[in-house]
Each structure stands twice: as C-alpha cells, then as structure tokens.
C-alpha positions as protocol buffer text, in pm:
chain_id: "A"
residue {
  index: 1
  type: MET
  ca { x: 1512 y: 13432 z: 19691 }
}
residue {
  index: 2
  type: ALA
  ca { x: 1149 y: 13357 z: 19777 }
}
residue {
  index: 3
  type: GLY
  ca { x: 1018 y: 13587 z: 20052 }
}
residue {
  index: 4
  type: GLN
  ca { x: 1194 y: 13783 z: 20324 }
}
residue {
  index: 5
  type: PHE
  ca { x: 1252 y: 13706 z: 20694 }
}
residue {
  index: 6
  type: SER
  ca { x: 1083 y: 13940 z: 20942 }
}
residue {
  index: 7
  type: ARG
  ca { x: 1263 y: 14006 z: 21270 }
}
residue {
  index: 8
  type: PHE
  ca { x: 1009 y: 13800 z: 21462 }
}
residue {
  index: 9
  type: TYR
  ca { x: 1035 y: 13515 z: 21211 }
}
residue {
  index: 10
  type: LYS
  ca { x: 1414 y: 13517 z: 21247 }
}
residue {
  index: 11
  type: PHE
  ca { x: 1379 y: 13504 z: 21626 }
}
residue {
  index: 12
  type: CYS
  ca { x: 1137 y: 13208 z: 21606 }
}
residue {
  index: 13
  type: VAL
  ca { x: 1370 y: 13024 z: 21369 }
}
residue {
  index: 14
  type: ARG
  ca { x: 1666 y: 13068 z: 21604 }
}
residue {
  index: 15
  type: VAL
  ca { x: 1461 y: 12937 z: 21896 }
}
residue {
  index: 16
  type: ALA
  ca { x: 1315 y: 12642 z: 21700 }
}
residue {
  index: 17
  type: ARG
  ca { x: 1657 y: 12533 z: 21577 }
}
residue {
  index: 18
  type: ILE
  ca { x: 1774 y: 12466 z: 21933 }
}
residue {
  index: 19
  type: PRO
  ca { x: 1564 y: 12150 z: 21993 }
}
residue {
  index: 20
  type: VAL
  ca { x: 1616 y: 12030 z: 21635 }
}
residue {
  index: 21
  type: GLY
  ca { x: 1992 y: 12061 z: 21674 }
}
residue {
  index: 22
  type: ALA
  ca { x: 1986 y: 11895 z: 22014 }
}
residue {
  index: 23
  type: VAL
  ca { x: 1812 y: 11574 z: 21905 }
}
residue {
  index: 24
  type: THR
  ca { x: 1907 y: 11523 z: 21539 }
}
residue {
  index: 25
  type: ARG
  ca { x: 2201 y: 11449 z: 21312 }
}
residue {
  index: 26
  type: ARG
  ca { x: 2085 y: 11632 z: 21003 }
}
residue {
  index: 27
  type: HIS
  ca { x: 2129 y: 11503 z: 20651 }
}
residue {
  index: 28
  type: TRP
  ca { x: 2012 y: 11794 z: 20435 }
}
residue {
  index: 29
  type: GLU
  ca { x: 2032 y: 11725 z: 20061 }
}
residue {
  index: 30
  type: GLY
  ca { x: 1916 y: 11887 z: 19739 }
}
residue {
  index: 31
  type: GLN
  ca { x: 1895 y: 12249 z: 19854 }
}
residue {
  index: 32
  type: GLU
  ca { x: 2042 y: 12341 z: 19517 }
}
residue {
  index: 33
  type: ASN
  ca { x: 1708 y: 12230 z: 19367 }
}
residue {
  index: 34
  type: LEU
  ca { x: 1523 y: 12512 z: 19543 }
}
residue {
  index: 35
  type: PRO
  ca { x: 1451 y: 12808 z: 19310 }
}
residue {
  index: 36
  type: LYS
  ca { x: 1679 y: 13107 z: 19354 }
}
residue {
  index: 37
  type: GLU
  ca { x: 1403 y: 13356 z: 19278 }
}
residue {
  index: 38
  type: GLY
  ca { x: 1024 y: 13372 z: 19254 }
}
residue {
  index: 39
  type: GLY
  ca { x: 757 y: 13193 z: 19451 }
}
residue {
  index: 40
  type: PHE
  ca { x: 732 y: 12815 z: 19457 }
}
residue {
  index: 41
  type: VAL
  ca { x: 547 y: 12529 z: 19622 }
}
residue {
  index: 42
  type: ALA
  ca { x: 740 y: 12276 z: 19831 }
}
residue {
  index: 43
  type: VAL
  ca { x: 537 y: 11957 z: 19884 }
}
residue {
  index: 44
  type: GLY
  ca { x: 649 y: 11687 z: 20125 }
}
residue {
  index: 45
  type: ASN
  ca { x: 550 y: 11358 z: 20283 }
}
residue {
  index: 46
  type: HIS
  ca { x: 430 y: 11363 z: 20645 }
}
residue {
  index: 47
  type: ILE
  ca { x: 563 y: 11098 z: 20886 }
}
residue {
  index: 48
  type: SER
  ca { x: 569 y: 11262 z: 21230 }
}
residue {
  index: 49
  type: GLU
  ca { x: 440 y: 11566 z: 21415 }
}
residue {
  index: 50
  type: PHE
  ca { x: 810 y: 11657 z: 21452 }
}
residue {
  index: 51
  type: ASP
  ca { x: 880 y: 11672 z: 21079 }
}
residue {
  index: 52
  type: SER
  ca { x: 736 y: 12024 z: 21053 }
}
residue {
  index: 53
  type: MET
  ca { x: 1035 y: 12128 z: 21266 }
}
residue {
  index: 54
  type: THR
  ca { x: 1285 y: 11948 z: 21042 }
}
residue {
  index: 55
  type: MET
  ca { x: 1119 y: 12086 z: 20729 }
}
residue {
  index: 56
  type: MET
  ca { x: 1139 y: 12437 z: 20875 }
}
residue {
  index: 57
  type: HIS
  ca { x: 1507 y: 12391 z: 20963 }
}
residue {
  index: 58
  type: PHE
  ca { x: 1586 y: 12260 z: 20616 }
}
residue {
  index: 59
  type: MET
  ca { x: 1411 y: 12540 z: 20430 }
}
residue {
  index: 60
  type: THR
  ca { x: 1517 y: 12831 z: 20651 }
}
residue {
  index: 61
  type: SER
  ca { x: 1881 y: 12717 z: 20655 }
}
residue {
  index: 62
  type: ALA
  ca { x: 1866 y: 12750 z: 20276 }
}
residue {
  index: 63
  type: GLY
  ca { x: 1732 y: 13103 z: 20313 }
}
residue {
  index: 64
  type: TYR
  ca { x: 1358 y: 13051 z: 20265 }
}
residue {
  index: 65
  type: PRO
  ca { x: 1106 y: 13184 z: 20522 }
}
residue {
  index: 66
  type: ILE
  ca { x: 841 y: 12925 z: 20446 }
}
residue {
  index: 67
  type: ARG
  ca { x: 468 y: 12952 z: 20503 }
}
residue {
  index: 68
  type: ILE
  ca { x: 309 y: 12618 z: 20587 }
}
residue {
  index: 69
  type: LEU
  ca { x: -55 y: 12521 z: 20542 }
}
residue {
  index: 70
  type: CYS
  ca { x: -161 y: 12390 z: 20885 }
}
residue {
  index: 71
  type: LYS
  ca { x: -488 y: 12258 z: 21023 }
}
residue {
  index: 72
  type: GLU
  ca { x: -692 y: 12535 z: 21178 }
}
residue {
  index: 73
  type: GLU
  ca { x: -706 y: 12366 z: 21519 }
}
residue {
  index: 74
  type: LEU
  ca { x: -340 y: 12452 z: 21581 }
}
residue {
  index: 75
  type: PHE
  ca { x: -418 y: 12823 z: 21554 }
}
residue {
  index: 76
  type: ARG
  ca { x: -653 y: 12789 z: 21853 }
}
residue {
  index: 77
  type: VAL
  ca { x: -373 y: 12664 z: 22080 }
}
residue {
  index: 78
  type: PRO
  ca { x: -273 y: 12944 z: 22322 }
}
residue {
  index: 79
  type: ILE
  ca { x: 60 y: 13112 z: 22239 }
}
residue {
  index: 80
  type: LEU
  ca { x: 130 y: 12869 z: 21952 }
}
residue {
  index: 81
  type: GLY
  ca { x: -158 y: 13010 z: 21751 }
}
residue {
  index: 82
  type: SER
  ca { x: -35 y: 13367 z: 21798 }
}
residue {
  index: 83
  type: ILE
  ca { x: 318 y: 13271 z: 21694 }
}
residue {
  index: 84
  type: MET
  ca { x: 193 y: 13092 z: 21383 }
}
residue {
  index: 85
  type: ARG
  ca { x: -18 y: 13389 z: 21276 }
}
residue {
  index: 86
  type: SER
  ca { x: 272 y: 13630 z: 21336 }
}
residue {
  index: 87
  type: CYS
  ca { x: 495 y: 13411 z: 21118 }
}
residue {
  index: 88
  type: GLY
  ca { x: 239 y: 13410 z: 20836 }
}
residue {
  index: 89
  type: GLN
  ca { x: 139 y: 13046 z: 20852 }
}
residue {
  index: 90
  type: ILE
  ca { x: -187 y: 12962 z: 20675 }
}
residue {
  index: 91
  type: PRO
  ca { x: -482 y: 12795 z: 20854 }
}
residue {
  index: 92
  type: VAL
  ca { x: -672 y: 12523 z: 20671 }
}
residue {
  index: 93
  type: TYR
  ca { x: -1043 y: 12504 z: 20758 }
}
residue {
  index: 94
  type: ARG
  ca { x: -1133 y: 12153 z: 20654 }
}
residue {
  index: 95
  type: GLU
  ca { x: -1492 y: 12072 z: 20556 }
}
residue {
  index: 96
  type: SER
  ca { x: -1620 y: 12423 z: 20620 }
}
residue {
  index: 97
  type: SER
  ca { x: -1734 y: 12727 z: 20424 }
}
residue {
  index: 98
  type: HIS
  ca { x: -1381 y: 12868 z: 20470 }
}
residue {
  index: 99
  type: SER
  ca { x: -1207 y: 12567 z: 20316 }
}
residue {
  index: 100
  type: ARG
  ca { x: -1108 y: 12764 z: 20004 }
}
residue {
  index: 101
  type: ASP
  ca { x: -952 y: 13049 z: 20202 }
}
residue {
  index: 102
  type: ALA
  ca { x: -623 y: 12864 z: 20245 }
}
residue {
  index: 103
  type: LEU
  ca { x: -591 y: 12802 z: 19872 }
}
residue {
  index: 104
  type: SER
  ca { x: -659 y: 13169 z: 19792 }
}
residue {
  index: 105
  type: ALA
  ca { x: -409 y: 13290 z: 20054 }
}
residue {
  index: 106
  type: ALA
  ca { x: -145 y: 13048 z: 19927 }
}
residue {
  index: 107
  type: ILE
  ca { x: -189 y: 13157 z: 19565 }
}
residue {
  index: 108
  type: LYS
  ca { x: -153 y: 13523 z: 19664 }
}
residue {
  index: 109
  type: GLY
  ca { x: 165 y: 13439 z: 19855 }
}
residue {
  index: 110
  type: LEU
  ca { x: 310 y: 13250 z: 19560 }
}
residue {
  index: 111
  type: GLN
  ca { x: 236 y: 13537 z: 19324 }
}
residue {
  index: 112
  type: ALA
  ca { x: 414 y: 13767 z: 19571 }
}
residue {
  index: 113
  type: GLY
  ca { x: 726 y: 13549 z: 19548 }
}
residue {
  index: 114
  type: GLU
  ca { x: 687 y: 13343 z: 19866 }
}
residue {
  index: 115
  type: CYS
  ca { x: 758 y: 12976 z: 19939 }
}
residue {
  index: 116
  type: ILE
  ca { x: 443 y: 12786 z: 20036 }
}
residue {
  index: 117
  type: THR
  ca { x: 497 y: 12445 z: 20195 }
}
residue {
  index: 118
  type: VAL
  ca { x: 230 y: 12174 z: 20187 }
}
residue {
  index: 119
  type: TYR
  ca { x: 208 y: 11818 z: 20314 }
}
residue {
  index: 120
  type: GLY
  ca { x: 72 y: 11640 z: 20009 }
}
residue {
  index: 121
  type: GLU
  ca { x: -145 y: 11393 z: 20199 }
}
residue {
  index: 122
  type: GLY
  ca { x: -296 y: 11667 z: 20412 }
}
residue {
  index: 123
  type: THR
  ca { x: -233 y: 11465 z: 20728 }
}
residue {
  index: 124
  type: LEU
  ca { x: 10 y: 11215 z: 20881 }
}
residue {
  index: 125
  type: THR
  ca { x: 42 y: 10902 z: 20671 }
}
residue {
  index: 126
  type: ARG
  ca { x: -151 y: 10608 z: 20816 }
}
residue {
  index: 127
  type: ASP
  ca { x: 47 y: 10356 z: 20615 }
}
residue {
  index: 128
  type: PRO
  ca { x: 189 y: 10125 z: 20889 }
}
residue {
  index: 129
  type: ASP
  ca { x: 534 y: 10137 z: 20728 }
}
residue {
  index: 130
  type: PHE
  ca { x: 535 y: 10515 z: 20677 }
}
residue {
  index: 131
  type: TRP
  ca { x: 497 y: 10507 z: 20299 }
}
residue {
  index: 132
  type: PRO
  ca { x: 302 y: 10801 z: 20151 }
}
residue {
  index: 133
  type: MET
  ca { x: -73 y: 10776 z: 20107 }
}
residue {
  index: 134
  type: ARG
  ca { x: -256 y: 10913 z: 19803 }
}
residue {
  index: 135
  type: MET
  ca { x: -199 y: 11285 z: 19784 }
}
residue {
  index: 136
  type: LYS
  ca { x: -461 y: 11554 z: 19769 }
}
residue {
  index: 137
  type: THR
  ca { x: -475 y: 11800 z: 19480 }
}
residue {
  index: 138
  type: GLY
  ca { x: -425 y: 12120 z: 19682 }
}
residue {
  index: 139
  type: ALA
  ca { x: -50 y: 12156 z: 19619 }
}
residue {
  index: 140
  type: VAL
  ca { x: -76 y: 12125 z: 19241 }
}
residue {
  index: 141
  type: ARG
  ca { x: -387 y: 12343 z: 19224 }
}
residue {
  index: 142
  type: MET
  ca { x: -203 y: 12635 z: 19382 }
}
residue {
  index: 143
  type: ALA
  ca { x: 105 y: 12575 z: 19167 }
}
residue {
  index: 144
  type: LEU
  ca { x: -101 y: 12562 z: 18848 }
}
residue {
  index: 145
  type: HIS
  ca { x: -309 y: 12869 z: 18933 }
}
residue {
  index: 146
  type: ALA
  ca { x: -1 y: 13073 z: 19028 }
}
residue {
  index: 147
  type: ARG
  ca { x: 208 y: 12921 z: 18744 }
}
residue {
  index: 148
  type: VAL
  ca { x: 504 y: 12856 z: 18971 }
}
residue {
  index: 149
  type: THR
  ca { x: 761 y: 12584 z: 19027 }
}
residue {
  index: 150
  type: LEU
  ca { x: 672 y: 12283 z: 19242 }
}
residue {
  index: 151
  type: VAL
  ca { x: 955 y: 12110 z: 19431 }
}
residue {
  index: 152
  type: PRO
  ca { x: 899 y: 11768 z: 19597 }
}
residue {
  index: 153
  type: VAL
  ca { x: 1069 y: 11724 z: 19936 }
}
residue {
  index: 154
  type: VAL
  ca { x: 1110 y: 11385 z: 20103 }
}
residue {
  index: 155
  type: GLN
  ca { x: 1161 y: 11333 z: 20476 }
}
residue {
  index: 156
  type: TRP
  ca { x: 1271 y: 11035 z: 20683 }
}
residue {
  index: 157
  type: GLY
  ca { x: 1385 y: 10980 z: 21041 }
}
residue {
  index: 158
  type: ALA
  ca { x: 1175 y: 11237 z: 21227 }
}
residue {
  index: 159
  type: GLN
  ca { x: 963 y: 10951 z: 21364 }
}
residue {
  index: 160
  type: ASP
  ca { x: 1264 y: 10838 z: 21568 }
}
residue {
  index: 161
  type: VAL
  ca { x: 1235 y: 11162 z: 21764 }
}
residue {
  index: 162
  type: LEU
  ca { x: 856 y: 11154 z: 21791 }
}
residue {
  index: 163
  type: ASP
  ca { x: 670 y: 10848 z: 21671 }
}
residue {
  index: 164
  type: ARG
  ca { x: 343 y: 10901 z: 21486 }
}
residue {
  index: 165
  type: TYR
  ca { x: 61 y: 10982 z: 21733 }
}
residue {
  index: 166
  type: ALA
  ca { x: 298 y: 10939 z: 22029 }
}
residue {
  index: 167
  type: ARG
  ca { x: 277 y: 11186 z: 22315 }
}
residue {
  index: 168
  type: ARG
  ca { x: 635 y: 11167 z: 22437 }
}
residue {
  index: 169
  type: PRO
  ca { x: 945 y: 11228 z: 22225 }
}
residue {
  index: 170
  type: ASN
  ca { x: 1252 y: 11006 z: 22238 }
}
residue {
  index: 171
  type: LEU
  ca { x: 1522 y: 11241 z: 22365 }
}
residue {
  index: 172
  type: LYS
  ca { x: 1794 y: 10980 z: 22418 }
}
residue {
  index: 173
  type: GLY
  ca { x: 2079 y: 11063 z: 22185 }
}
residue {
  index: 174
  type: LYS
  ca { x: 2075 y: 11224 z: 21843 }
}
residue {
  index: 175
  type: LYS
  ca { x: 1871 y: 11064 z: 21564 }
}
residue {
  index: 176
  type: ASP
  ca { x: 1961 y: 11063 z: 21194 }
}
residue {
  index: 177
  type: VAL
  ca { x: 1707 y: 11270 z: 21002 }
}
residue {
  index: 178
  type: TRP
  ca { x: 1698 y: 11316 z: 20625 }
}
residue {
  index: 179
  type: VAL
  ca { x: 1532 y: 11597 z: 20431 }
}
residue {
  index: 180
  type: LYS
  ca { x: 1595 y: 11605 z: 20058 }
}
residue {
  index: 181
  type: ALA
  ca { x: 1465 y: 11847 z: 19796 }
}
residue {
  index: 182
  type: LEU
  ca { x: 1425 y: 11674 z: 19462 }
}
residue {
  index: 183
  type: PRO
  ca { x: 1440 y: 11838 z: 19118 }
}
residue {
  index: 184
  type: ALA
  ca { x: 1131 y: 12043 z: 19035 }
}
residue {
  index: 185
  type: VAL
  ca { x: 846 y: 11863 z: 18861 }
}
residue {
  index: 186
  type: ASP
  ca { x: 752 y: 12028 z: 18531 }
}
residue {
  index: 187
  type: LEU
  ca { x: 382 y: 12118 z: 18528 }
}
residue {
  index: 188
  type: SER
  ca { x: 402 y: 12388 z: 18257 }
}
residue {
  index: 189
  type: ASP
  ca { x: 204 y: 12175 z: 18010 }
}
residue {
  index: 190
  type: LEU
  ca { x: -92 y: 12194 z: 18250 }
}
residue {
  index: 191
  type: TYR
  ca { x: -87 y: 12568 z: 18333 }
}
residue {
  index: 192
  type: ASP
  ca { x: -364 y: 12647 z: 18084 }
}
residue {
  index: 193
  type: ARG
  ca { x: -582 y: 12374 z: 18238 }
}
residue {
  index: 194
  type: ALA
  ca { x: -561 y: 12502 z: 18596 }
}
residue {
  index: 195
  type: GLU
  ca { x: -940 y: 12486 z: 18637 }
}
residue {
  index: 196
  type: GLU
  ca { x: -973 y: 12127 z: 18516 }
}
residue {
  index: 197
  type: PRO
  ca { x: -991 y: 11850 z: 18781 }
}
residue {
  index: 198
  type: GLU
  ca { x: -837 y: 11605 z: 18535 }
}
residue {
  index: 199
  type: ALA
  ca { x: -526 y: 11826 z: 18516 }
}
residue {
  index: 200
  type: TRP
  ca { x: -509 y: 11832 z: 18897 }
}
residue {
  index: 201
  type: TYR
  ca { x: -514 y: 11452 z: 18910 }
}
residue {
  index: 202
  type: GLN
  ca { x: -250 y: 11418 z: 18640 }
}
residue {
  index: 203
  type: ALA
  ca { x: -18 y: 11661 z: 18816 }
}
residue {
  index: 204
  type: THR
  ca { x: -76 y: 11499 z: 19156 }
}
residue {
  index: 205
  type: GLU
  ca { x: 13 y: 11156 z: 19015 }
}
residue {
  index: 206
  type: ARG
  ca { x: 343 y: 11299 z: 18889 }
}
residue {
  index: 207
  type: ILE
  ca { x: 423 y: 11437 z: 19234 }
}
residue {
  index: 208
  type: GLU
  ca { x: 325 y: 11112 z: 19408 }
}
residue {
  index: 209
  type: GLU
  ca { x: 553 y: 10912 z: 19182 }
}
residue {
  index: 210
  type: VAL
  ca { x: 854 y: 11139 z: 19239 }
}
residue {
  index: 211
  type: ILE
  ca { x: 808 y: 11149 z: 19618 }
}
residue {
  index: 212
  type: CYS
  ca { x: 765 y: 10771 z: 19644 }
}
residue {
  index: 213
  type: ARG
  ca { x: 1078 y: 10706 z: 19436 }
}
residue {
  index: 214
  type: GLY
  ca { x: 1273 y: 10964 z: 19635 }
}
residue {
  index: 215
  type: LEU
  ca { x: 1171 y: 10806 z: 19965 }
}
residue {
  index: 216
  type: GLU
  ca { x: 1273 y: 10465 z: 19832 }
}
residue {
  index: 217
  type: GLN
  ca { x: 1623 y: 10601 z: 19768 }
}
residue {
  index: 218
  type: ILE
  ca { x: 1659 y: 10735 z: 20120 }
}
residue {
  index: 219
  type: ARG
  ca { x: 1520 y: 10420 z: 20280 }
}
residue {
  index: 220
  type: GLY
  ca { x: 1709 y: 10183 z: 20053 }
}
residue {
  index: 221
  type: THR
  ca { x: 1407 y: 9965 z: 19982 }
}
residue {
  index: 222
  type: LYS
  ca { x: 1121 y: 9944 z: 19733 }
}
residue {
  index: 223
  type: MET
  ca { x: 772 y: 10058 z: 19819 }
}
residue {
  index: 224
  type: PRO
  ca { x: 571 y: 9731 z: 19811 }
}
residue {
  index: 225
  type: HIS
  ca { x: 246 y: 9883 z: 19685 }
}
residue {
  index: 226
  type: ARG
  ca { x: 91 y: 10189 z: 19530 }
}
residue {
  index: 227
  type: PRO
  ca { x: -4 y: 10473 z: 19767 }
}
residue {
  index: 228
  type: LEU
  ca { x: -331 y: 10387 z: 19940 }
}
residue {
  index: 229
  type: ASP
  ca { x: -627 y: 10621 z: 19967 }
}
residue {
  index: 230
  type: ARG
  ca { x: -670 y: 10764 z: 20317 }
}
residue {
  index: 231
  type: LYS
  ca { x: -1024 y: 10621 z: 20327 }
}
residue {
  index: 232
  type: SER
  ca { x: -911 y: 10274 z: 20225 }
}
residue {
  index: 233
  type: ALA
  ca { x: -1019 y: 9988 z: 20450 }
}
residue {
  index: 234
  type: GLN
  ca { x: -661 y: 9862 z: 20419 }
}
residue {
  index: 235
  type: LEU
  ca { x: -535 y: 10149 z: 20634 }
}
residue {
  index: 236
  type: PRO
  ca { x: -566 y: 10137 z: 21014 }
}
residue {
  index: 237
  type: SER
  ca { x: -723 y: 10422 z: 21208 }
}
residue {
  index: 238
  type: LYS
  ca { x: -522 y: 10679 z: 21400 }
}
residue {
  index: 239
  type: LYS
  ca { x: -626 y: 10514 z: 21727 }
}
residue {
  index: 240
  type: GLN
  ca { x: -521 y: 10168 z: 21609 }
}
residue {
  index: 241
  type: LEU
  ca { x: -184 y: 10297 z: 21491 }
}
residue {
  index: 242
  type: GLY
  ca { x: -121 y: 10483 z: 21815 }
}
residue {
  index: 243
  type: VAL
  ca { x: -206 y: 10185 z: 22035 }
}
residue {
  index: 244
  type: ALA
  ca { x: -16 y: 9935 z: 21819 }
}
residue {
  index: 245
  type: ALA
  ca { x: 296 y: 10152 z: 21800 }
}
residue {
  index: 246
  type: LYS
  ca { x: 293 y: 10209 z: 22174 }
}
residue {
  index: 247
  type: ALA
  ca { x: 279 y: 9831 z: 22233 }
}
residue {
  index: 248
  type: TRP
  ca { x: 562 y: 9777 z: 21984 }
}
residue {
  index: 249
  type: ARG
  ca { x: 780 y: 10036 z: 22157 }
}
residue {
  index: 250
  type: ALA
  ca { x: 714 y: 9869 z: 22493 }
}
residue {
  index: 251
  type: ASP
  ca { x: 831 y: 9535 z: 22349 }
}
residue {
  index: 252
  type: HIS
  ca { x: 1139 y: 9690 z: 22183 }
}
residue {
  index: 253
  type: PRO
  ca { x: 1288 y: 9941 z: 22427 }
}
residue {
  index: 254
  type: GLY
  ca { x: 1577 y: 10131 z: 22273 }
}
residue {
  index: 255
  type: LYS
  ca { x: 1499 y: 10024 z: 21917 }
}
residue {
  index: 256
  type: LEU
  ca { x: 1452 y: 10307 z: 21670 }
}
residue {
  index: 257
  type: VAL
  ca { x: 1126 y: 10327 z: 21482 }
}
residue {
  index: 258
  type: THR
  ca { x: 1314 y: 10348 z: 21150 }
}
residue {
  index: 259
  type: ALA
  ca { x: 1483 y: 10016 z: 21235 }
}
residue {
  index: 260
  type: ARG
  ca { x: 1146 y: 9842 z: 21232 }
}
residue {
  index: 261
  type: SER
  ca { x: 1125 y: 9603 z: 20936 }
}
residue {
  index: 262
  type: LEU
  ca { x: 845 y: 9621 z: 20682 }
}
residue {
  index: 263
  type: GLY
  ca { x: 535 y: 9454 z: 20823 }
}
residue {
  index: 264
  type: GLU
  ca { x: 675 y: 9433 z: 21177 }
}
residue {
  index: 265
  type: LEU
  ca { x: 388 y: 9639 z: 21314 }
}
residue {
  index: 266
  type: ASP
  ca { x: 122 y: 9420 z: 21150 }
}
residue {
  index: 267
  type: PRO
  ca { x: 81 y: 9167 z: 21435 }
}
residue {
  index: 268
  type: TYR
  ca { x: 26 y: 9452 z: 21678 }
}
residue {
  index: 269
  type: LEU
  ca { x: -232 y: 9608 z: 21448 }
}
residue {
  index: 270
  type: GLU
  ca { x: -411 y: 9275 z: 21412 }
}
residue {
  index: 271
  type: SER
  ca { x: -428 y: 9244 z: 21789 }
}
residue {
  index: 272
  type: VAL
  ca { x: -563 y: 9596 z: 21825 }
}
residue {
  index: 273
  type: SER
  ca { x: -815 y: 9559 z: 21543 }
}
residue {
  index: 274
  type: LYS
  ca { x: -978 y: 9263 z: 21716 }
}
residue {
  index: 275
  type: SER
  ca { x: -1076 y: 9491 z: 22001 }
}
residue {
  index: 276
  type: THR
  ca { x: -1157 y: 9798 z: 21791 }
}
residue {
  index: 277
  type: ASN
  ca { x: -1494 y: 9863 z: 21632 }
}
residue {
  index: 278
  type: PRO
  ca { x: -1427 y: 9950 z: 21263 }
}
residue {
  index: 279
  type: SER
  ca { x: -1710 y: 10202 z: 21271 }
}
residue {
  index: 280
  type: THR
  ca { x: -1510 y: 10417 z: 21514 }
}
residue {
  index: 281
  type: GLN
  ca { x: -1201 y: 10449 z: 21289 }
}
residue {
  index: 282
  type: GLU
  ca { x: -1082 y: 10800 z: 21212 }
}
residue {
  index: 283
  type: ASP
  ca { x: -967 y: 10890 z: 20864 }
}
residue {
  index: 284
  type: SER
  ca { x: -855 y: 11251 z: 20901 }
}
C-alpha cells in the first residue's frame, strides 16, 4: 500500500468525508486498478473546485493517503494552509524560481512509496462543456523519473455541487458523482528517456487519450474535438465562464449542470464576450 496515514491525516479525512457524504451519491469505480504496493502517480481531470474533495474521498477510502500538487496560493490561506502542510500536500510555485521544487518533492515521495495526485491540466478546464484541455507534462515527468506506475482517474458530477468558478455550492439534495480509476498506462518504454521532452509529450498524449475516452464512457457521449490548449483563442476566459454560467443558472433554476446539453452555454458566452475585452482574458 502506498504511504501511511498519520493520526492528523486520518482526522482530516474523517472530517472532510462529512460534507462529501452529505451532498453526494458516490459512484466509485476501478479502485482495483490502484497499485497494491509501491509509489504511483494518479492523474485526473479537473472540473470543479469541489472535485479535490471527491478525489480525496475516493483515494483514501481505498487506503491511500494521497499527496496532491496544489497551487501555492492555497497554502497562504489561514488555517487551510497549515492543514495542507501538515497533511503533506505539495505547493506548486508557478512561473517562479521555485517552480521545480514541486517536481523534486513529488519524485522523492514516489520513490518513498507514496501516492502523488496531479490534475493533468494544472488548472480547472476552461472547455465550456467540461472536456479536458491539453495536459501538461508534469505528471509523466515525475512518473518517468521515479519509474513508477501512472494511473489515470476520471471525474464527473462534482460540478453539480459546485459549478466551475461559482462561489456558492448547490446543497439541495444529493448529487451523483463519479470517480473512476482506469487501468495503468504503460510508460516503461520511455523510462530511459526521462530527460527528453519528446518522451514527455509522447507519454502525455497517451494519458490524454485514455482520460478523454474514460470520460466519454461515464458521460455517455463522444468528445466532439481534440483537447484544446489552455492558451487557445477558442477557449473562454475564467471571467467569461463564470459570468456565463451564473446567467445560465439564473435562467435554469433547479437544473443540474451535468444536465446541460453540449453547446448550451455557448449563447451565454457569446453574449458575455461582446462586453469583454479579449486582452483581459485569464489563461491560468
């Protein structure tokens, strides 16, 4: 089993499971695909600020005290930051001289037999229909350097509890939430090329493909396009998505976000984009 639970970690897990249990009907699948021993990387898609809670519940219920790579800003939040540090979570300092620290810490954890969890895109997806964006190479780089297993994990439904960029959760009734661990992706042919960017890109494309196909199975529909780059002009900004989704929710009270049809948010985004200066769009 990867890693061991500290007493404080166990306490935090018990506390965190209370809200997850109160607002979700959990559909946990594929836990048999998680390695029984040794460190490994779990890489997932990111659809809601709430899905870190569902990911935690899924992994810890299978016996894995995960360490998640999180943006450094969260560690500066009073109380939350102290809890995250005490539970061994790893801060990511983006675009700074400390940006490599997270990768080094993760590799050391993997070599020590821990489970390191990463959101492949590095941020919430900005695809209007919640499909994954192009993934960064961080997850495969740590897996290749540590020569460990990499397990893709797909999530769906957490956005019904807390919509992307929304400030208030939907606490009315329990929402169906899926977390599914897929079979490990074999990267052993690339272990000896761990320093080569081309190997990183090849491995990342394998992970992208598996996660997209896995999400299609859960959603019961085909992804209509290839994953878009987070800097693509085809993707709306965080502000545009937040405003458009809020307007959609106001027009559809009681309707679940996952019940929204493909493209249903587009008219709202078009309306918002007419009043938004493209130069102000955020891409992080």
